[in-house]
C-alpha atoms as an extended CHARMM CRD file, in Angstrom:
* protein
*
       251  EXT
         1         1  UNK       CA             22.5470000000       39.5190000000       17.4420000000  PROA      1               0.0000000000
         2         2  UNK       CA             23.5610000000       42.8480000000       15.9180000000  PROA      2               0.0000000000
         3         3  UNK       CA             26.9200000000       43.2470000000       17.7080000000  PROA      3               0.0000000000
         4         4  UNK       CA             28.1320000000       39.7250000000       16.8060000000  PROA      4               0.0000000000
         5         5  UNK       CA             29.2280000000       39.1500000000       20.3890000000  PROA      5               0.0000000000
         6         6  UNK       CA             31.2280000000       36.0820000000       21.4300000000  PROA      6               0.0000000000
         7         7  UNK       CA             31.3520000000       36.6020000000       25.2050000000  PROA      7               0.0000000000
         8         8  UNK       CA             28.9680000000       38.4960000000       27.4950000000  PROA      8               0.0000000000
         9         9  UNK       CA             30.1220000000       39.4880000000       31.0060000000  PROA      9               0.0000000000
        10        10  UNK       CA             27.5270000000       40.5970000000       33.5590000000  PROA      10              0.0000000000
        11        11  UNK       CA             27.6660000000       42.1660000000       37.0050000000  PROA      11              0.0000000000
        12        12  UNK       CA             24.7340000000       42.3200000000       39.4310000000  PROA      12              0.0000000000
        13        13  UNK       CA             23.2970000000       39.3370000000       37.5630000000  PROA      13              0.0000000000
        14        14  UNK       CA             21.3490000000       37.6590000000       40.3690000000  PROA      14              0.0000000000
        15        15  UNK       CA             18.0260000000       39.0630000000       39.1730000000  PROA      15              0.0000000000
        16        16  UNK       CA             18.6420000000       38.4040000000       35.4720000000  PROA      16              0.0000000000
        17        17  UNK       CA             16.8040000000       35.5380000000       33.7890000000  PROA      17              0.0000000000
        18        18  UNK       CA             19.8890000000       33.8550000000       32.3300000000  PROA      18              0.0000000000
        19        19  UNK       CA             17.9100000000       31.2310000000       30.4090000000  PROA      19              0.0000000000
        20        20  UNK       CA             15.8920000000       33.8930000000       28.5950000000  PROA      20              0.0000000000
        21        21  UNK       CA             19.0360000000       35.8950000000       27.9040000000  PROA      21              0.0000000000
        22        22  UNK       CA             20.8010000000       32.8850000000       26.3920000000  PROA      22              0.0000000000
        23        23  UNK       CA             17.7780000000       32.2050000000       24.1900000000  PROA      23              0.0000000000
        24        24  UNK       CA             17.8640000000       35.7920000000       22.9440000000  PROA      24              0.0000000000
        25        25  UNK       CA             21.5730000000       35.4390000000       22.1080000000  PROA      25              0.0000000000
        26        26  UNK       CA             21.0210000000       32.4370000000       19.8760000000  PROA      26              0.0000000000
        27        27  UNK       CA             21.2670000000       33.5620000000       16.2690000000  PROA      27              0.0000000000
        28        28  UNK       CA             22.0590000000       31.6440000000       13.1040000000  PROA      28              0.0000000000
        29        29  UNK       CA             21.8430000000       28.4080000000       15.0580000000  PROA      29              0.0000000000
        30        30  UNK       CA             24.7400000000       29.2960000000       17.3740000000  PROA      30              0.0000000000
        31        31  UNK       CA             24.4600000000       27.9020000000       20.8900000000  PROA      31              0.0000000000
        32        32  UNK       CA             25.5670000000       29.7190000000       24.0350000000  PROA      32              0.0000000000
        33        33  UNK       CA             26.8730000000       28.4170000000       27.3660000000  PROA      33              0.0000000000
        34        34  UNK       CA             26.5180000000       29.7270000000       30.9000000000  PROA      34              0.0000000000
        35        35  UNK       CA             30.0830000000       29.5480000000       32.2730000000  PROA      35              0.0000000000
        36        36  UNK       CA             29.0010000000       29.3150000000       35.8640000000  PROA      36              0.0000000000
        37        37  UNK       CA             31.2750000000       29.3190000000       38.8810000000  PROA      37              0.0000000000
        38        38  UNK       CA             28.7660000000       29.9270000000       41.6610000000  PROA      38              0.0000000000
        39        39  UNK       CA             25.0690000000       30.6980000000       41.5020000000  PROA      39              0.0000000000
        40        40  UNK       CA             25.4920000000       32.9170000000       44.5610000000  PROA      40              0.0000000000
        41        41  UNK       CA             27.9100000000       35.3200000000       42.8930000000  PROA      41              0.0000000000
        42        42  UNK       CA             26.5180000000       38.3480000000       41.0490000000  PROA      42              0.0000000000
        43        43  UNK       CA             29.0540000000       37.9490000000       38.2090000000  PROA      43              0.0000000000
        44        44  UNK       CA             28.0780000000       35.7560000000       35.2660000000  PROA      44              0.0000000000
        45        45  UNK       CA             29.7770000000       35.0160000000       31.9650000000  PROA      45              0.0000000000
        46        46  UNK       CA             28.0400000000       33.6940000000       28.8450000000  PROA      46              0.0000000000
        47        47  UNK       CA             30.0680000000       32.4240000000       25.8920000000  PROA      47              0.0000000000
        48        48  UNK       CA             29.2620000000       31.3160000000       22.3830000000  PROA      48              0.0000000000
        49        49  UNK       CA             29.5780000000       27.5640000000       21.8600000000  PROA      49              0.0000000000
        50        50  UNK       CA             33.0220000000       26.7250000000       20.4760000000  PROA      50              0.0000000000
        51        51  UNK       CA             34.9360000000       29.1160000000       22.7280000000  PROA      51              0.0000000000
        52        52  UNK       CA             37.0840000000       27.1060000000       25.1200000000  PROA      52              0.0000000000
        53        53  UNK       CA             36.5400000000       29.0580000000       28.3320000000  PROA      53              0.0000000000
        54        54  UNK       CA             36.5820000000       27.5080000000       31.7820000000  PROA      54              0.0000000000
        55        55  UNK       CA             36.1670000000       28.8840000000       35.3210000000  PROA      55              0.0000000000
        56        56  UNK       CA             39.3860000000       29.2740000000       37.2910000000  PROA      56              0.0000000000
        57        57  UNK       CA             38.8740000000       31.3230000000       40.4590000000  PROA      57              0.0000000000
        58        58  UNK       CA             36.1410000000       33.3060000000       42.1630000000  PROA      58              0.0000000000
        59        59  UNK       CA             36.1960000000       35.7760000000       45.0530000000  PROA      59              0.0000000000
        60        60  UNK       CA             33.6300000000       38.2580000000       46.3780000000  PROA      60              0.0000000000
        61        61  UNK       CA             34.4110000000       40.9880000000       43.8530000000  PROA      61              0.0000000000
        62        62  UNK       CA             35.8850000000       39.1880000000       40.8520000000  PROA      62              0.0000000000
        63        63  UNK       CA             35.8000000000       35.9920000000       38.8200000000  PROA      63              0.0000000000
        64        64  UNK       CA             38.6260000000       34.6250000000       36.6530000000  PROA      64              0.0000000000
        65        65  UNK       CA             38.2180000000       32.5090000000       33.5260000000  PROA      65              0.0000000000
        66        66  UNK       CA             40.8110000000       30.7570000000       31.3740000000  PROA      66              0.0000000000
        67        67  UNK       CA             40.3490000000       31.1000000000       27.6180000000  PROA      67              0.0000000000
        68        68  UNK       CA             42.2340000000       28.3270000000       25.8660000000  PROA      68              0.0000000000
        69        69  UNK       CA             43.6110000000       27.8930000000       22.3650000000  PROA      69              0.0000000000
        70        70  UNK       CA             45.2860000000       24.7130000000       21.1880000000  PROA      70              0.0000000000
        71        71  UNK       CA             44.9790000000       23.2410000000       24.6910000000  PROA      71              0.0000000000
        72        72  UNK       CA             46.9450000000       26.0470000000       26.3550000000  PROA      72              0.0000000000
        73        73  UNK       CA             45.8090000000       29.1130000000       28.2670000000  PROA      73              0.0000000000
        74        74  UNK       CA             45.7490000000       31.9670000000       25.7620000000  PROA      74              0.0000000000
        75        75  UNK       CA             44.1010000000       34.5810000000       27.9870000000  PROA      75              0.0000000000
        76        76  UNK       CA             42.9540000000       35.2000000000       31.5300000000  PROA      76              0.0000000000
        77        77  UNK       CA             39.5980000000       36.9740000000       31.4820000000  PROA      77              0.0000000000
        78        78  UNK       CA             38.8330000000       38.7040000000       34.7670000000  PROA      78              0.0000000000
        79        79  UNK       CA             35.3540000000       40.1070000000       35.3950000000  PROA      79              0.0000000000
        80        80  UNK       CA             35.1020000000       42.5330000000       38.3180000000  PROA      80              0.0000000000
        81        81  UNK       CA             32.3890000000       44.1930000000       40.3600000000  PROA      81              0.0000000000
        82        82  UNK       CA             34.2500000000       46.3120000000       42.8850000000  PROA      82              0.0000000000
        83        83  UNK       CA             32.9450000000       48.2430000000       45.8720000000  PROA      83              0.0000000000
        84        84  UNK       CA             30.4590000000       51.0530000000       45.3100000000  PROA      84              0.0000000000
        85        85  UNK       CA             31.0770000000       54.6290000000       46.3550000000  PROA      85              0.0000000000
        86        86  UNK       CA             27.6720000000       54.5200000000       47.9950000000  PROA      86              0.0000000000
        87        87  UNK       CA             28.9550000000       52.1320000000       50.6520000000  PROA      87              0.0000000000
        88        88  UNK       CA             32.7290000000       52.7030000000       50.8070000000  PROA      88              0.0000000000
        89        89  UNK       CA             35.1500000000       55.6320000000       50.8640000000  PROA      89              0.0000000000
        90        90  UNK       CA             37.7410000000       56.3130000000       48.1600000000  PROA      90              0.0000000000
        91        91  UNK       CA             40.3850000000       54.9800000000       50.5490000000  PROA      91              0.0000000000
        92        92  UNK       CA             38.4920000000       51.7140000000       51.0360000000  PROA      92              0.0000000000
        93        93  UNK       CA             38.0400000000       51.3550000000       47.2780000000  PROA      93              0.0000000000
        94        94  UNK       CA             41.7630000000       51.9080000000       46.7400000000  PROA      94              0.0000000000
        95        95  UNK       CA             42.7190000000       49.3490000000       49.3910000000  PROA      95              0.0000000000
        96        96  UNK       CA             40.5180000000       46.6580000000       47.8040000000  PROA      96              0.0000000000
        97        97  UNK       CA             41.8170000000       47.4720000000       44.3110000000  PROA      97              0.0000000000
        98        98  UNK       CA             45.3940000000       47.2100000000       45.5890000000  PROA      98              0.0000000000
        99        99  UNK       CA             44.6600000000       43.7940000000       47.1270000000  PROA      99              0.0000000000
       100       100  UNK       CA             42.9080000000       42.4330000000       44.0320000000  PROA      100             0.0000000000
       101       101  UNK       CA             45.6250000000       43.6930000000       41.6660000000  PROA      101             0.0000000000
       102       102  UNK       CA             48.2710000000       41.8790000000       43.7010000000  PROA      102             0.0000000000
       103       103  UNK       CA             46.2030000000       38.6980000000       43.8100000000  PROA      103             0.0000000000
       104       104  UNK       CA             45.8020000000       38.7740000000       40.0270000000  PROA      104             0.0000000000
       105       105  UNK       CA             49.5530000000       39.2170000000       39.6220000000  PROA      105             0.0000000000
       106       106  UNK       CA             50.0570000000       35.9800000000       41.5970000000  PROA      106             0.0000000000
       107       107  UNK       CA             47.6580000000       34.0690000000       39.3480000000  PROA      107             0.0000000000
       108       108  UNK       CA             49.3450000000       35.4610000000       36.2360000000  PROA      108             0.0000000000
       109       109  UNK       CA             52.7090000000       34.3120000000       37.5470000000  PROA      109             0.0000000000
       110       110  UNK       CA             51.2810000000       30.8690000000       38.2830000000  PROA      110             0.0000000000
       111       111  UNK       CA             49.7770000000       30.4660000000       34.8030000000  PROA      111             0.0000000000
       112       112  UNK       CA             52.0690000000       32.3800000000       32.4500000000  PROA      112             0.0000000000
       113       113  UNK       CA             55.3330000000       32.0770000000       34.4080000000  PROA      113             0.0000000000
       114       114  UNK       CA             58.0790000000       33.7030000000       32.3010000000  PROA      114             0.0000000000
       115       115  UNK       CA             55.8280000000       34.1820000000       29.2500000000  PROA      115             0.0000000000
       116       116  UNK       CA             54.0760000000       37.4810000000       28.5020000000  PROA      116             0.0000000000
       117       117  UNK       CA             51.0740000000       38.3090000000       30.6370000000  PROA      117             0.0000000000
       118       118  UNK       CA             47.8730000000       37.8810000000       28.6160000000  PROA      118             0.0000000000
       119       119  UNK       CA             45.1300000000       39.2440000000       30.8510000000  PROA      119             0.0000000000
       120       120  UNK       CA             42.0010000000       41.2920000000       30.2090000000  PROA      120             0.0000000000
       121       121  UNK       CA             40.0230000000       42.7940000000       33.0780000000  PROA      121             0.0000000000
       122       122  UNK       CA             36.5260000000       44.0700000000       32.3920000000  PROA      122             0.0000000000
       123       123  UNK       CA             33.5600000000       45.1170000000       34.4840000000  PROA      123             0.0000000000
       124       124  UNK       CA             32.2980000000       47.6060000000       37.0220000000  PROA      124             0.0000000000
       125       125  UNK       CA             35.2890000000       49.0870000000       38.8540000000  PROA      125             0.0000000000
       126       126  UNK       CA             33.1310000000       51.8010000000       40.4740000000  PROA      126             0.0000000000
       127       127  UNK       CA             36.1070000000       54.1240000000       39.9970000000  PROA      127             0.0000000000
       128       128  UNK       CA             37.0820000000       56.6550000000       37.3640000000  PROA      128             0.0000000000
       129       129  UNK       CA             40.1660000000       55.8240000000       35.2380000000  PROA      129             0.0000000000
       130       130  UNK       CA             42.1470000000       58.5700000000       36.9910000000  PROA      130             0.0000000000
       131       131  UNK       CA             41.4270000000       57.3520000000       40.5320000000  PROA      131             0.0000000000
       132       132  UNK       CA             44.2520000000       55.7500000000       42.5080000000  PROA      132             0.0000000000
       133       133  UNK       CA             42.7740000000       52.2530000000       42.5070000000  PROA      133             0.0000000000
       134       134  UNK       CA             42.9610000000       52.1750000000       38.7150000000  PROA      134             0.0000000000
       135       135  UNK       CA             46.0890000000       54.1400000000       37.7610000000  PROA      135             0.0000000000
       136       136  UNK       CA             48.3100000000       53.9340000000       40.8420000000  PROA      136             0.0000000000
       137       137  UNK       CA             51.3670000000       51.6970000000       40.7400000000  PROA      137             0.0000000000
       138       138  UNK       CA             49.9870000000       49.9730000000       43.8250000000  PROA      138             0.0000000000
       139       139  UNK       CA             46.5720000000       49.5230000000       42.2470000000  PROA      139             0.0000000000
       140       140  UNK       CA             46.0150000000       48.2020000000       38.7340000000  PROA      140             0.0000000000
       141       141  UNK       CA             48.7090000000       50.4770000000       37.2420000000  PROA      141             0.0000000000
       142       142  UNK       CA             46.4770000000       51.1950000000       34.2130000000  PROA      142             0.0000000000
       143       143  UNK       CA             47.5180000000       54.0700000000       31.9780000000  PROA      143             0.0000000000
       144       144  UNK       CA             45.8740000000       56.1000000000       29.2180000000  PROA      144             0.0000000000
       145       145  UNK       CA             49.1460000000       56.0590000000       27.2680000000  PROA      145             0.0000000000
       146       146  UNK       CA             49.6160000000       53.1850000000       24.8270000000  PROA      146             0.0000000000
       147       147  UNK       CA             53.2600000000       54.2230000000       24.3750000000  PROA      147             0.0000000000
       148       148  UNK       CA             54.0010000000       53.9010000000       28.0720000000  PROA      148             0.0000000000
       149       149  UNK       CA             51.9860000000       50.6850000000       28.4610000000  PROA      149             0.0000000000
       150       150  UNK       CA             54.0120000000       49.1730000000       25.5950000000  PROA      150             0.0000000000
       151       151  UNK       CA             57.0960000000       49.4160000000       27.8430000000  PROA      151             0.0000000000
       152       152  UNK       CA             55.4670000000       46.5550000000       29.8260000000  PROA      152             0.0000000000
       153       153  UNK       CA             56.6960000000       47.6830000000       33.2570000000  PROA      153             0.0000000000
       154       154  UNK       CA             57.7250000000       50.6850000000       35.3010000000  PROA      154             0.0000000000
       155       155  UNK       CA             59.5440000000       51.0480000000       38.6130000000  PROA      155             0.0000000000
       156       156  UNK       CA             57.7460000000       52.4020000000       41.6730000000  PROA      156             0.0000000000
       157       157  UNK       CA             59.8730000000       52.8450000000       44.8130000000  PROA      157             0.0000000000
       158       158  UNK       CA             62.2550000000       50.1530000000       43.6220000000  PROA      158             0.0000000000
       159       159  UNK       CA             59.4960000000       47.6800000000       42.7680000000  PROA      159             0.0000000000
       160       160  UNK       CA             58.8090000000       46.5930000000       39.1900000000  PROA      160             0.0000000000
       161       161  UNK       CA             55.0930000000       46.8550000000       38.3800000000  PROA      161             0.0000000000
       162       162  UNK       CA             53.3760000000       45.7350000000       35.1820000000  PROA      162             0.0000000000
       163       163  UNK       CA             51.2170000000       48.0280000000       33.0710000000  PROA      163             0.0000000000
       164       164  UNK       CA             47.6390000000       47.6860000000       31.9630000000  PROA      164             0.0000000000
       165       165  UNK       CA             46.3640000000       49.8750000000       29.1550000000  PROA      165             0.0000000000
       166       166  UNK       CA             42.9760000000       51.5560000000       29.7020000000  PROA      166             0.0000000000
       167       167  UNK       CA             41.2740000000       52.6370000000       26.4380000000  PROA      167             0.0000000000
       168       168  UNK       CA             38.2500000000       54.1330000000       28.2600000000  PROA      168             0.0000000000
       169       169  UNK       CA             40.0110000000       57.5120000000       28.3360000000  PROA      169             0.0000000000
       170       170  UNK       CA             39.2860000000       57.8830000000       24.6190000000  PROA      170             0.0000000000
       171       171  UNK       CA             35.5170000000       57.9680000000       25.2840000000  PROA      171             0.0000000000
       172       172  UNK       CA             35.6470000000       60.5260000000       28.0880000000  PROA      172             0.0000000000
       173       173  UNK       CA             34.9320000000       64.0980000000       27.0770000000  PROA      173             0.0000000000
       174       174  UNK       CA             34.0270000000       63.1680000000       23.5210000000  PROA      174             0.0000000000
       175       175  UNK       CA             31.6990000000       65.5880000000       21.7440000000  PROA      175             0.0000000000
       176       176  UNK       CA             28.5460000000       63.4860000000       22.0530000000  PROA      176             0.0000000000
       177       177  UNK       CA             25.7680000000       62.8700000000       24.5290000000  PROA      177             0.0000000000
       178       178  UNK       CA             27.1280000000       59.8010000000       26.3270000000  PROA      178             0.0000000000
       179       179  UNK       CA             30.6350000000       60.2320000000       27.7720000000  PROA      179             0.0000000000
       180       180  UNK       CA             30.6600000000       57.4910000000       30.3720000000  PROA      180             0.0000000000
       181       181  UNK       CA             28.7870000000       54.4220000000       31.5370000000  PROA      181             0.0000000000
       182       182  UNK       CA             27.0820000000       55.9760000000       34.5820000000  PROA      182             0.0000000000
       183       183  UNK       CA             25.2510000000       59.2870000000       34.9790000000  PROA      183             0.0000000000
       184       184  UNK       CA             24.9800000000       61.3750000000       38.1370000000  PROA      184             0.0000000000
       185       185  UNK       CA             23.7710000000       64.9740000000       38.1590000000  PROA      185             0.0000000000
       186       186  UNK       CA             24.2810000000       65.5670000000       41.9050000000  PROA      186             0.0000000000
       187       187  UNK       CA             27.8860000000       64.7890000000       42.7680000000  PROA      187             0.0000000000
       188       188  UNK       CA             28.3160000000       65.0020000000       46.5640000000  PROA      188             0.0000000000
       189       189  UNK       CA             31.5310000000       67.0100000000       46.0750000000  PROA      189             0.0000000000
       190       190  UNK       CA             29.8570000000       69.3990000000       43.5990000000  PROA      190             0.0000000000
       191       191  UNK       CA             32.0270000000       68.2030000000       40.7250000000  PROA      191             0.0000000000
       192       192  UNK       CA             30.7050000000       69.0550000000       37.2670000000  PROA      192             0.0000000000
       193       193  UNK       CA             31.4220000000       65.6180000000       35.8050000000  PROA      193             0.0000000000
       194       194  UNK       CA             27.9680000000       64.0550000000       35.2200000000  PROA      194             0.0000000000
       195       195  UNK       CA             29.1720000000       61.1180000000       33.0980000000  PROA      195             0.0000000000
       196       196  UNK       CA             31.3770000000       58.6150000000       34.9570000000  PROA      196             0.0000000000
       197       197  UNK       CA             33.4670000000       55.8420000000       33.4000000000  PROA      197             0.0000000000
       198       198  UNK       CA             32.9970000000       53.3940000000       36.2460000000  PROA      198             0.0000000000
       199       199  UNK       CA             33.0290000000       50.4790000000       33.7940000000  PROA      199             0.0000000000
       200       200  UNK       CA             36.3160000000       49.8080000000       32.0260000000  PROA      200             0.0000000000
       201       201  UNK       CA             38.3730000000       47.2720000000       30.1410000000  PROA      201             0.0000000000
       202       202  UNK       CA             42.0300000000       46.9830000000       31.1470000000  PROA      202             0.0000000000
       203       203  UNK       CA             44.4150000000       45.2470000000       28.7490000000  PROA      203             0.0000000000
       204       204  UNK       CA             47.8870000000       43.8690000000       29.1610000000  PROA      204             0.0000000000
       205       205  UNK       CA             50.2030000000       45.5000000000       26.5610000000  PROA      205             0.0000000000
       206       206  UNK       CA             50.1970000000       42.4750000000       24.2230000000  PROA      206             0.0000000000
       207       207  UNK       CA             46.6100000000       43.3590000000       23.2440000000  PROA      207             0.0000000000
       208       208  UNK       CA             47.1610000000       47.0310000000       22.3800000000  PROA      208             0.0000000000
       209       209  UNK       CA             47.8670000000       46.5000000000       18.6780000000  PROA      209             0.0000000000
       210       210  UNK       CA             45.0230000000       43.9690000000       18.4290000000  PROA      210             0.0000000000
       211       211  UNK       CA             42.4320000000       46.3050000000       19.9310000000  PROA      211             0.0000000000
       212       212  UNK       CA             39.6720000000       47.3070000000       17.4990000000  PROA      212             0.0000000000
       213       213  UNK       CA             38.9440000000       51.0190000000       17.8620000000  PROA      213             0.0000000000
       214       214  UNK       CA             36.1660000000       50.8110000000       15.2780000000  PROA      214             0.0000000000
       215       215  UNK       CA             34.1940000000       48.3390000000       17.3880000000  PROA      215             0.0000000000
       216       216  UNK       CA             34.8770000000       49.8600000000       20.8140000000  PROA      216             0.0000000000
       217       217  UNK       CA             32.0790000000       51.9470000000       22.2950000000  PROA      217             0.0000000000
       218       218  UNK       CA             29.6260000000       52.5500000000       25.1050000000  PROA      218             0.0000000000
       219       219  UNK       CA             26.3640000000       51.0370000000       23.9080000000  PROA      219             0.0000000000
       220       220  UNK       CA             23.5840000000       53.6500000000       23.9910000000  PROA      220             0.0000000000
       221       221  UNK       CA             20.9450000000       51.6600000000       22.1250000000  PROA      221             0.0000000000
       222       222  UNK       CA             20.1640000000       48.5960000000       20.0570000000  PROA      222             0.0000000000
       223       223  UNK       CA             17.6840000000       48.1200000000       17.2390000000  PROA      223             0.0000000000
       224       224  UNK       CA             14.9410000000       47.3880000000       19.7700000000  PROA      224             0.0000000000
       225       225  UNK       CA             15.9240000000       49.4030000000       22.8400000000  PROA      225             0.0000000000
       226       226  UNK       CA             17.1510000000       52.9200000000       23.5960000000  PROA      226             0.0000000000
       227       227  UNK       CA             18.9950000000       53.0260000000       26.9210000000  PROA      227             0.0000000000
       228       228  UNK       CA             19.3180000000       56.8340000000       26.8660000000  PROA      228             0.0000000000
       229       229  UNK       CA             15.9430000000       58.0510000000       25.5680000000  PROA      229             0.0000000000
       230       230  UNK       CA             16.4630000000       61.6740000000       26.6020000000  PROA      230             0.0000000000
       231       231  UNK       CA             19.6640000000       62.9200000000       28.1810000000  PROA      231             0.0000000000
       232       232  UNK       CA             20.1210000000       60.3610000000       30.9660000000  PROA      232             0.0000000000
       233       233  UNK       CA             20.0850000000       56.5810000000       31.3730000000  PROA      233             0.0000000000
       234       234  UNK       CA             16.6660000000       54.9570000000       31.6930000000  PROA      234             0.0000000000
       235       235  UNK       CA             17.3880000000       53.2590000000       35.0340000000  PROA      235             0.0000000000
       236       236  UNK       CA             13.7940000000       52.1410000000       35.5250000000  PROA      236             0.0000000000
       237       237  UNK       CA             13.5550000000       50.0000000000       32.3840000000  PROA      237             0.0000000000
       238       238  UNK       CA             17.1990000000       48.9900000000       32.1090000000  PROA      238             0.0000000000
       239       239  UNK       CA             20.3610000000       49.1280000000       34.2210000000  PROA      239             0.0000000000
       240       240  UNK       CA             21.8580000000       52.2380000000       35.8330000000  PROA      240             0.0000000000
       241       241  UNK       CA             25.0880000000       51.4030000000       33.9560000000  PROA      241             0.0000000000
       242       242  UNK       CA             25.5110000000       51.3350000000       30.1920000000  PROA      242             0.0000000000
       243       243  UNK       CA             27.2950000000       48.3430000000       28.6360000000  PROA      243             0.0000000000
       244       244  UNK       CA             30.5800000000       48.6020000000       26.7850000000  PROA      244             0.0000000000
       245       245  UNK       CA             31.6950000000       46.4530000000       23.8700000000  PROA      245             0.0000000000
       246       246  UNK       CA             35.2060000000       45.7580000000       22.6320000000  PROA      246             0.0000000000
       247       247  UNK       CA             36.9870000000       43.4170000000       20.2570000000  PROA      247             0.0000000000
       248       248  UNK       CA             40.4340000000       41.8540000000       20.2020000000  PROA      248             0.0000000000
       249       249  UNK       CA             41.3350000000       41.2630000000       16.5560000000  PROA      249             0.0000000000
       250       250  UNK       CA             42.5700000000       37.7540000000       15.9750000000  PROA      250             0.0000000000
       251       251  UNK       CA             41.7990000000       36.9740000000       19.5960000000  PROA      251             0.0000000000
């Protein structure tokens, strides 16, 4: 496989033929595993054989996996598929994001205790990086600033909240065709945005220096398929969201 992927995270996966997908991922004799929590959930994670990843927790809009190294939990991988703007208001989206962020904090405390938080959240947030659910101190508290995220925490109304770093900002407004993972030419509020970064990866600060900027991108095409054949996403043949890829060096 051309991107040399180790883990594939999917949302809205109920209609995907997972067996065929796993077969297509097999290259150079490497086997892949379906890390299944529930067949009813629309989130699925596939991992290359040899990666010690096990299911931990699943709720309606997210699934949590433990990635282990040397028999200890090295990372919490959280895959999300949050509420769509088509069905919920911005306020409802924010409320759910607030709830999920606080739940994840509890699991981090349970697993990492006094050690540094080693969590990566990836998936379809259905929110832009600047919306309250993502960047608010009561949401995921994810910032575009690596310098601020490196401070680990900030204080909001007397409460200490932990930072996530959101690298998706670097792809927004870039001088190229694709500037987000979702395209919409008829914003209901008449905003001239067009490309939306609804899909993101949020990193705890310990991963900032290990993040590979050379590998990170929104995937527009592969050797066999072009997801953006003209100026918009081919939603009929593929998904209405473009995938993103990222790498943690030494991770």
